[in-house]
N, C-alpha and C positions, 0 to 999 in steps of 0.2 A: 041656946039651951042645949045641954048635952043629953043624949038619949039615955034611957034607963039601962041598968046593967043587963037585963035579959035582951033588950034590943041591941045593945052594943055587942054582946056575945054573938047574937045572930048575924050581925053585920060582919064581925071578924070571921066567923065560920064560913060565911058566904064568900068573903074575899079569899080565904084559904082554899076553898073548893074551886074558885075561879082560877087561882094560881096553879093548882094541881092540874086542872084541865088544860091550861094553855101553856104551862111551863115548857113542855117538850118543843112545841112549835116556836115559842119565843127563843128558847135556847138554840134550837137548830138554825133559826133565822139569823141570830147574832153570830153564830159560828160560821154560817155560810157567808155572811157579810165580811167577816174577818178573812175568810179564805179568798174572797174577791179582792180585798184590799191588798193582801200579800201577793196574790197572783198577778195583780196589775203592775207590780214593780218590774216592768219590762226592761228598763235600762239596766237594772242590777243583774237580771238574768242574762241579758245580752253580753254584759261584761264577763259573766261566768263562762259563757260559751266560748270565749276566746282562750280560756285556760281551764278546761273542764276537769283537769286533774286536781284542781283545788276544789274543795267541797263547797257547794252552795247550800246555805242554811235557811230554812223557813222559820226556825225557832231554836230553842235550846237543844232539841233532840233531832228534829226532822232535817234531812239533808239529801242531796243527790251528788254523785261524784263519779268521774271516770276512773276505772281501775283496769288492771291488766287482764287480758283474756287468759283463762286458765290453760296451763300447758297441756298439749296433746289434743286440744279441742279444735273443732273446725274453724277455719278463718271466717271472720265476720265480713259482711258486705257493707262496710262503712267507708266513707260517710253515706248516710241514707236519707233521702228526702221523703219524709212522712209528715203529713199534716197533723196539727194538734187535735183537730176534730176527729180524725181517723183513729188516732191513738186513744182519745177519750172514749170513743165508742167501743174499742177493744177492751179497755179497762173496765168499762161498765158492764161488759158481758161476762165477766169472771165471777163465779160463785165459789164459796168455800163451805165445807162441812164444819160447823161450829156448834159444839155442845148438842149434837143430834139434829141440828137444823141446817137447812141450806140457805145461806144468806149471801148478799153481795160482799165481795172482798173489799171493795173500795167504796167509801161514801162519796156523795157528790162534791163535797168541799175538797176531799183528797184528790179526786180526778181533776178538779178545777186548777189545782196547784201543780199536780204531777204531769199532766199531759203536755202543756207547753214546754216544760223543762225537758221532758224526754224528746220532744220534737227538735228542740235546739241542740241538745246533747248528741243525738244520733247523727245530726248533720255536721257535727264538729269533730267527731272522733274518728280514728283510723281503724283498720281491720283487726288490730291487736288489742283493742280496748272494749270493755263493756261499761254499762252504766249501773251503778249500785245505788240503792235508795233506801231510806227509812221514812215512812209517812204515817202520821197519826191523825185521826179524825173522829168525829162524833158519829156513832152508829146508833141512831135513834131507834131502829127496829129491834135492837138487842136489849131493850129495857125501857121502863116507863120514862126515864129522863135522859136516856141515851148513855152509852158507855164510850169512853175515850180509849180507843184501841189502836194498836200499832201493827204495821205490816212492813216487812223488809223484802226486797226483791232485786233481781239482776235482769236487765233488759238488753237485748241486742237483736240484730237482724242477721239471719243466716238462712241459707236455702231459699231465699226469696220471701221469707216470712218474718214478721215481728214475733219475738219470743220472750217469754217471761218465766223466770224461775223464782219461786217464793221461798224465802228462808224461814221467817216467822210470820204466821198468819193470825191476825186479829188477837194480838196479845195485850193484856192489861198490865204487863210488867212495868210500864213506865207510869202507871196511874199514881199520882201523888208523889212521885219521886222528884226531888229538886235537882237542878243541874249539878252534875258531878257525883250524884248519888248512885247507888247500886240498884239496877233494875230488880224488881221482885221476881222476875223470871228471866231465864237466859234468852237474850235476843240473838238469834242466829242469822248470819248473813247467808244469802243464797249461793249455791255452788253447782256447777255442772257435774263435777265428779262425785259429790256425795249427796244423796237424797236427804231432804230435811225431815226431821222427826216432828216438827211443829207445824207442818203445812199439809193440809189435806184438801185439795181442790175438788170441786164437784165435777165428775166426769160427764162431759157432753160430747165426746168423740174427738176432742182436740188435744187431749192430754198425751204428752210423751212420757210422762212420769206423774206420780201423784202430786208433785210440787212444780211441774213443768208444763206449760201450755204454749202451743204454737198457733198463732192466729192465721186467718186466711190471708192469701196473698193480697198485697195492696193493689189498688187500681193503677197506681203509678209505681212500678217496681223500683227498688233502690238503684242508684246509678251504677253500682258495681254489678248488679244482676243483669243489666242489659248487655246483649252481645255487642262487642266492639267490631264494627264493620269498617274495614280499611280498604279503600279502593286504590288499587295499584294500576296506574295507566300503562297500557301496553307499550312496549318499546317500539318506537317508529322504525319502519323498515326503510333502510337506506336505498334510495333509487340507484339502479345500476348506472355506473359511470359510462358515458357515451364513448365509443371507440373513436379515437382521433382519425379523421378522414385521410390525413396525409400518410399515416401508417398503413392503412388499407391500400391506399394507392400504390405505395412502395411495394407491398407484397404482391399486388396484382401485376405490377410491371416486371418484377423479378420472375414471377411464374410465367408470364407471357414470353419472356426472353429465354425461358428454359434454364434459368439459373438455379431454380429450386424445383423439386419434384412436386407432384400433386399431393403426396402425403405431407411433405414439409409445409406446403402452402396451407393445407387444411389445419395442420397443427398450430402454425403461427397465427392463422386467423382466429382460431379458437382461443389461443392464449391472449391475443389482443382484446377479444371480447370479454374475457374473464376479468382482465384488469380494468 
């Protein structure tokens, strides 16, 4: 038996209200699961680390890639051994000023994908390379159903510290844009030389610039940051050569027979001892 129209309408309204109340959590959960699925592709990421100059893609837009260090900048301390957990904690600590609010720069699913890739990349590149990335995630705190926002950055290790420069922070320029389409807003890559006009990080005492943050030193410094101690063994001292007894005997006999003077005897004896 079908319910009456008023009852059916009440049921529909109740289901709609239920969906409104739980949609953000369901959506966030699904996206987080997707991030876990993508992030678990360890073999694909390990293959990328062998050639980090080729871009590693999580999707149509998101990527990470090794690029040249900008000219005139300080040499990096790469390769660097940093753990994914340590990098994840650093990324989670970054906030940005977005539309008058202080919000996390990276969502949990972005960190879940980005941290292990950065750990692998930093351990694979040399001092003349940086890591450049674009990452997109659901930022559920920025709306009832969450907004899909993108962030670009440049990551490297210098001065014994992990450093992040942000080019575009929390942009919706890729929202609804198909692959190959034009972003709704200009997506800027991060630069050491030129401050970004689209990134305003929240100042917590770690900023080197409005778009540039340097994290605290790692508990395990980068390999290049450790002083190289080379122990040089001391050169062995050659023992003095013994003076042949027959030579001394000959000198003494010549001296006793008066054939050489006292001065000549002393000089010859000294010369024999030096040899």
